[in-house]
N, C-alpha and C positions, 0 to 999 in steps of 0.2 A: 578184610573186604567181604561185602555181602551183596547178594543180588536177588532180585525178585522181578515179577512181571507187572509192577504198578508203573503207571505213567505219572510223572511228577512235573509240576511247574516250579522252576527255581527262580525266585524273585529277589532282586537287589533294590533296596530302597534308600531314602535319605535317613532312615531311622532303623535300619537292620535288615536281616536276611530272613526270608520266609520260604518254607517248603510246602507246596500245595499238592495234596494227593488226589487223583481222580479215580472215578469208577471206570468200568470197562468201556462204557459208551461216551465217556468224556462229557458228561452233562451234570454230574454232581461232584462237588469238591470239598475237601477237608483242609483247612488251613491250620498248619502246625504252629507251635510257639515260636516266637521271634528269637533269633540269635543275633548277637553283635548289636544289641539294642542301643539306640542313640547314635549310631555311627553311620556314615556314608558308605554305602556298599555299591561300587561301580559295576561289579560284574560277579555273577554266580554261575558256575558252569560245571556240569558233570563230565567225568572221564569215562567214555564208553568202553575203554579197554579194560577198566577195573571197576566193575559194577559195585555201586555203593560210594565210590569216591566222588566228592563234590568239593570244589574249591570256591573261596569267597575272597574277593579283593576289597579290603577295608581301607578307607582313608579317613583316619580319626583325626579330629581337630586337636586332640591332646597328645596322641602317641605317634601320629604320622602314618605312613603307609604300612600295613601289616597284612600278610598273607596267611589264611587259615585253610585247613583241610578237615573234612569229615570222612570217615571211612564206613559210615552207616546211614547215608542219605540225610545227614543234617541232625541226627539226634545228639551227637557229641562232636565238638570241634576242638582241633588243637592248632596252635600257631606253629608254622613251619618257617623255613628260612626265606627271607626276602632279599633281593639283590643289594639292598642297602647295607644289610648286615653279614651277608654271605661273603666268604673269600672268593676272589675271582682268579681265573686261570689264564685268560688270554689278554695279553697287553697290546694296546693299539700301537701302530707303527711309530707314533711319535715318541714312544719310550725307548730307552737305549738298548733294550734286549738283554740287559744284564739280569741273570736270574735272581740276584740279591735286591734288585730294585722292586720296591713294593708295587704291587698290581693296583690299578686305580680303583677308587671307590666313587661311584657316580651319585650325586645328590639327586634324590627322586622327590618330586612334588606330590604325584598321585600314581597309583596303579590303575591301569585302565582295561586291560584285556588279557585273559589267559587262554591259550590254545593247546589242548592235547595234541601230542605228535601223532604220527601214523601208526596203524596196528603193528607193523614190523619193528617199531621202536617204542616198546611199551614203557620205557622209563623217561621219555623225552617230553618235556613241556616247554612251551614259548610264552614269554610275558612281555607285554607292551606297557610302557610307562611314559610319564611326562617328566623331563622334557625330551621328546623324540628319542626314546631309548628302547632297545630290544635286547632281551636276555633269553638264554637257553639253559635248561636244566637236563641232564641225562641221568639224574637219580631222584626223579619225582619230587623236586623241590628241596631236597636236602641241601644242595648248593646250586649256584647259579654262575654262568659265565656271560659277560657281555659279548655282543656281536659287533665287532668293530666296523664291519662294513657299513652299517647304519650309524653306530654311535660316533664314529670318526669319519663319516663321509666328508670328502673334500668340499662339498657344496654346503655343508651344514651351517656355516656362518651366514648364509643367506636365507635360512629357513625361519619363518615367522610363526607365531602361535595363532590358533583360531580363538574364538570368543571363549571357548571352554578350556583353553590352554594349549601347550605345546604337546598334544597328546598323540601317541602311537596306539591307535585304537582298533585296528583291523589286522589280523594275522590269518593268512590262509596257506595251507599246504597242499600241493597238487597230489591227489590221491594215487597217481600213477608213478610219480617220481618225487620222493621226499626231499631231494636236493633243490627242487623248485619251490620257492617261497615267495609270497606276496605280503606286502604291508601297505596300510593306508595311514597317513599322518595329516593332522590339521596344523596349519594351513599350508601344506606342502604338496600332497597328492599321493599317488600310488607308485610303488616301486616293485621291481621283480628281481629275484636272484636265481641263477641257474646253478650255483655252486655251493649250496647250503649256507648261504649268507656271507660268503667271503667277499663278493662284490654285488653291487646293486645298480640297476639302471631305472631311470624314471620311465613311467608308462602312462602318460597323460595326454597323448596326442588326440585332439579333437574335443577336449573337455574345456569349456569356457570358465574363465575367472572373471566375472562381470565386474568385480571391484578393483581390477588392476588396469593400468594404462594399456598394457599389451594383453588383450583378451584371451590369447591362446598361448601362454608361455610353456616352456618345458616343465617347470615346476612352479608352485605358488597357488594351485588350486586347493580349495578347502573341501576335500572329500569328507563326507560324513560316515558312510558305511558302504561295504561292498559284500556281495553274496556270490558264491560259485554255484553253477548249475551242476547238480550231482550227476546228471545223465551225460553231461558234456563238459568236462573239466577245462575245455578251452573257452567256454562262455562264462561271462561275468555280468552281474547287474550292479550298477553303481548309483548311489544317491549322493549328489554333490550339492554344495551351496548354489552352484549354477545349473542345476537341472538333474534329470534322471537319464541314464545311459546305459548302453549295453555294448559288450565287446565279445566277438567271436573268435579272436586270435590271440588269446592269452594276454590281453591288455595292450597289444601293439597299438591299436587305435580303438577309439570309442565313437559311437553314434548316439546322438541325443534322441531319446524316444518320448520325453515327457511333454513336449511342447503342446500337443493336443489337449492336455489337461489345463492349460493356461498357466498359472503359477505352479511350476513343478519343483518348488523348494520342498525339502523335507530332511529328515535325519536318519531314516532306517529303511532296510530292505531285507527280504528273506526269500529263499527259493527252496521248496520242499523236495525231499528225495522222491516222494511218490507222485509228483507232478512235474516231470521234466519239461523245460521250456516254459515254465510259469515262474513269475516273480511278483511279490506283493510289497507294495509301497504305501506309505502313509503321507499324503500330501498335506502340507502346512502352508499357511499364509506366511510369506517370507518376512513380513514386518512384525506381525503379531506372534509368530511361532505357535499358532494353534490352528486346528482344522478349520479351513476357511469357508466351508460350505454350510456352517451353521449346525452341523451334526457330525457325529463320528462316522468315518468313512475309510475303507480300505480299497485300493485300486489294484486290479490284477492285470499284469502285462502277460500277453500270450505271444511268445517269441516266434511261434510258427505262423499265426495269422497276422502278426504285427498289429494287434488291436488291444484297446483297453477295455476293461469291464469293471463297473462299480458293483460292489458286493453287498452294500446296505441300502435299505430304504431311507430316504430323508427323514422319515418320522420315527425311525427305530430308536435312536439315541440322540435327541437334540442337545446342542450345547457346543462349547468350544473346548477341544482337548489338545493338550500338548504331548508329544512323544519324543523320547530321546534316542540316541543312536543304537543302544542295545534293546530297544523297547519292543521289538517284534521277534517272534520265533515260530518255527513250525516243528511238527513231530514227524516221525518216520512211518506213521501208519497210512493205511489206504482205506478211505480217502484221508488226506492229510488234515491235521488240526492246525489252526492259526490262532496265535496268542498274542495279544497286544496290551501292554501296560502304559498307563499315562502318567504325566507329571503330577496329576491330582489324585492318584491313587486308585483309579479304576482298572480292573483286569478283565478285558474282553476275551471271549473264547468262542471260536467256530470249530465244531468237531467234524466238519464235512466240507472243507476247502471253500468256505465262505457262503455256503447255502443258507445256514441259519446261524444266529449269534445269540449269546447270552453273557451276563455279567456274573463273575464269581461273587457271591453275596458276602463280601468282605471290604471294608474301606482300609486300604493300605496307605502308609505314607507315600509321598511322591516316588514313583517308581523310576529307577535308573536302568535296570536291566531285567530282561525275561529270557530264560533258556528252558530247554526241555531235557529231562532225563527219560529216555525212551524205554519202554518195556522190551524184554528179550524175545517176545513173540507177538504176533499180531492180535489186536483186539477186535471184537465184533464191530461190524460197520454201524455207524451212527444213523 
């Protein structure tokens, strides 16, 4: 493992993985060579507990889902175990409990999201997959065990896929209590566990499912992304098929906040550590799935004032842009940087919480995910 003070944008695309290194002021960028060329990369993420460690979730049309890790910020990559190939330890209740009974092997369509565990558990990783599967590793991906509370949930037979598949795409760990976990699944909704994943309860009260006869069911909402407020871990921001929401009680109930924007459909949301009470959404036209105002735009929600703010001039970046659920990220610097990747390969950067914006001068393949490897100390203000 290696560490340094560079800020990096980690980009997963339809045709490979890219590591983009920035200067101290986050205005100049160097795009490194592509890895995993020609493959769908749904998520690339750094492990802040182990500087230099980066994971890439590959969904190859030829080889299927494969998990890779780099120990040097993407210079070299090695394949590590995936749940499809790893031996499993935990048997769901439907199995007979006989230790000689083979543990189940779950068929996986795609890998969607990897979440490093808390600092106190430096070997723990969580992995979300399609169809609606959750796995945990306690040895940094050398082996994986399924989490039966989700994978064998009694209501599972009623869960349907979203347009992108039956994906478990959001995994959040409460920074105060590592036994409290949250997941988001399309088109099922959000769930919370208070016992490290043994049991799960749906947490969708107040969220509309406009495509169902019952508009406010217990489950069946197509959640697209959820972000936790770093300053208040009881507060969450949610982008749904049915609008934009906030919860102040650990997802017990949700309040819709996006109606003032008109069509508050979208796929992604982020909340930076250096801007507590702020969340950033990309509003899309619900039919066309592109920015509906004729230009690139990011909307900032201020949870203290309960007001919205547009961050870009209508003349800054004209056009229609699509953004996927992992397509926005923020860094840990002050002021926070905001990073947005589009389905047509543009990478937008604001080094100062949305005050100014520029494009990384590189045409990427269509972007699936954007995340940040933060430096270990503060950079100069932009």
